[in-house]
C-alpha positions as CSV (number, residue, x, y, z in Angstrom):
1,M,84.5,98.6,140.1
2,R,83.9,101.9,138.7
3,I,81.2,104.0,137.4
4,V,81.5,104.7,133.9
5,S,80.1,107.8,133.0
6,G,78.3,110.9,134.3
7,T,78.5,112.9,137.7
8,A,80.2,110.2,139.8
9,A,82.5,108.8,136.7
10,N,85.6,106.6,137.8
11,L,84.7,106.7,141.0
12,E,85.8,103.3,142.9
13,L,82.7,101.4,144.7
14,E,82.8,99.0,147.2
15,A,81.5,94.8,145.9
16,P,80.3,92.3,148.6
17,D,82.7,90.4,149.9
18,G,82.7,86.6,148.1
19,L,81.4,84.9,144.7
20,S,77.3,85.4,145.6
21,A,77.7,89.1,143.9
22,R,78.9,89.6,140.2
23,P,78.9,92.6,139.1
24,T,78.8,93.7,135.9
25,L,82.2,94.3,133.9
26,V,83.0,97.6,133.2
27,R,83.2,96.6,129.5
28,A,79.7,95.3,129.2
29,R,78.2,98.2,131.3
30,K,79.6,100.9,129.5
31,A,78.1,99.7,125.9
32,L,75.2,98.4,127.8
33,F,73.9,101.7,128.8
34,D,75.4,103.3,125.7
35,H,72.8,101.7,123.9
36,L,70.0,102.5,126.5
37,G,70.4,106.1,126.1
38,S,69.8,108.8,128.2
39,F,68.5,108.3,131.9
40,D,67.5,111.5,132.5
41,G,64.4,111.9,134.8
42,K,64.3,107.9,134.4
43,R,62.9,105.7,137.3
44,V,65.1,102.3,137.5
45,L,65.2,99.0,139.7
46,D,67.4,96.9,139.9
47,L,66.2,93.5,141.2
48,F,69.5,91.0,142.9
49,S,71.2,94.5,143.1
50,G,74.2,93.1,144.8
51,S,76.0,95.4,144.9
52,G,73.8,98.1,143.3
53,M,76.1,98.9,140.8
54,L,73.3,99.0,137.6
55,A,71.6,101.1,139.6
56,M,74.6,103.6,140.7
57,E,75.4,103.8,136.8
58,S,72.3,104.8,136.6
59,A,72.1,107.3,138.9
60,S,75.5,109.0,137.8
61,R,73.6,108.8,134.5
62,G,70.8,111.1,135.5
63,A,68.4,109.0,136.7
64,A,66.0,110.5,139.4
65,F,65.1,107.7,141.0
66,A,66.5,104.4,141.8
67,R,65.2,101.2,143.6
68,M,67.1,97.9,144.7
69,V,66.0,94.9,145.6
70,E,68.2,92.5,147.5
71,N,67.8,89.8,150.1
72,A,71.5,89.6,151.6
73,K,72.3,91.6,154.5
74,M,75.7,92.3,153.6
75,S,75.3,93.2,150.1
76,C,72.4,95.7,151.4
77,D,74.9,97.1,153.9
78,V,77.3,97.9,150.6
79,I,74.8,99.3,147.9
80,S,73.8,102.1,151.5
81,R,77.4,102.6,151.4
82,N,77.7,103.1,147.9
83,S,73.9,105.3,147.5
84,V,75.9,107.9,150.4
85,R,79.3,107.9,148.0
86,I,77.2,108.3,145.0
87,S,75.0,110.8,146.2
88,K,77.9,113.2,147.5
89,T,79.0,113.3,143.6
90,G,76.6,115.9,142.7
91,A,73.6,112.9,141.6
92,A,70.1,114.1,142.3
93,C,69.1,110.5,142.3
94,E,66.1,109.2,145.1
95,F,67.3,105.8,146.1
96,D,65.1,103.3,147.6
97,L,66.6,99.9,148.6
98,R,64.7,97.3,150.1
99,R,65.5,93.9,151.7
100,V,63.5,91.6,150.1
101,D,63.2,88.6,147.9
102,A,62.8,90.1,144.1
103,M,60.6,86.9,143.8
104,R,58.0,88.2,145.6
105,P,57.0,91.6,143.6
106,E,54.3,92.6,145.8
107,S,57.0,93.4,148.8
108,Y,58.9,96.3,146.3
109,L,55.8,96.9,143.7
110,S,53.0,99.1,144.0
111,K,49.9,99.6,142.0
112,G,50.3,102.8,139.8
113,E,54.0,102.7,140.5
114,R,55.7,103.7,137.4
115,F,59.1,102.5,136.4
116,D,61.2,103.1,132.9
117,I,63.6,100.3,133.3
118,V,64.3,97.4,135.0
119,F,67.9,95.6,135.8
120,A,68.0,92.2,136.7
121,D,71.3,90.0,137.3
122,P,70.1,87.0,139.5
123,P,72.6,84.3,140.1
124,Y,73.5,82.5,137.2
125,A,72.1,79.2,138.7
126,E,68.8,80.4,139.2
127,S,68.4,83.1,136.5
128,A,66.5,81.0,134.2
129,A,63.8,79.8,136.3
130,D,63.6,83.0,138.2
131,F,63.1,84.5,134.8
132,S,60.2,81.9,133.9
133,K,58.4,82.7,137.3
134,L,58.6,86.6,137.1
135,M,57.1,86.3,134.1
136,K,54.2,84.3,135.1
137,M,53.4,86.5,137.7
138,E,50.4,88.9,137.0
139,S,51.7,91.2,139.8
140,F,55.2,91.5,138.4
141,V,54.1,92.0,134.7
142,S,51.3,94.1,135.1
143,N,52.9,96.6,137.6
144,L,55.7,96.9,135.2
145,S,53.8,97.5,131.9
146,G,55.9,99.3,129.9
147,A,59.2,99.4,131.5
148,R,62.1,98.1,129.5
149,L,63.4,94.7,131.3
150,V,66.8,94.0,130.8
151,W,68.3,90.4,131.9
152,E,72.0,89.2,132.2
153,I,72.3,86.4,130.9
154,P,74.1,83.1,132.1
155,D,77.4,82.1,129.9
156,T,76.3,78.6,129.9
157,P,75.7,76.7,126.4
158,G,71.9,77.2,125.5
159,A,70.7,79.8,128.3
160,L,69.4,82.2,126.1
161,G,66.8,79.3,124.8
162,L,65.3,79.2,128.0
163,F,64.7,82.6,128.4
164,M,62.9,83.2,124.8
165,E,60.6,80.1,125.7
166,S,59.6,82.1,129.2
167,C,58.7,85.3,127.0
168,G,55.2,84.4,125.9
169,E,54.3,87.1,123.1
170,K,57.2,89.3,124.1
171,T,59.7,90.3,121.7
172,P,62.8,90.3,122.8
173,L,66.2,91.4,121.8
174,A,69.1,89.0,122.7
175,R,72.4,91.9,122.4
176,R,76.1,91.4,123.4
177,F,78.0,93.7,124.9
178,G,81.5,93.9,126.2
179,G,80.8,90.0,126.0
180,T,77.9,89.7,128.4
181,L,74.7,88.5,126.8
182,F,71.5,90.7,127.5
183,L,67.6,90.0,127.0
184,I,66.2,93.4,126.5
185,M,62.4,93.6,126.1
186,E,59.4,95.9,126.6
187,L,57.3,94.6,129.8
């Protein structure tokens, strides 16, 4: 697992043991981040953070602030070590790790707080249900208004349709990068 670009390019990071964390593949991450453009000065929220890889890639590319939300202690320990390693490369990002449930937005979002990009990559088995629940939560949608949501879609047949049904009046973009499907939309 390595950083693709920026101040920490090619730095190998740690991943949690076991199958609970599924870091976004290098090829998919590179194409996705190239599509998203500049991260200079951006504020990033990484939900279901796992290893923190999406936040770490953002920091390496110039993000000013990255909040990682993860409930598993082992993953939080890995994220802490990875953020120290990224900081040592000269990435000027403020990291904020919250060991809370990503399905409880009130535990990691404050009124008036702004984020530019929100990444979400929950376990595939719960992904569509989690997306649907969060899209119905006023505390999630209103506090992240104006942010770009990037949600990794499970690679199961028909999965995209489940997500599209939960978007309401929002107009999402489904894009495949490096073999991985992402839903991208403004909140």
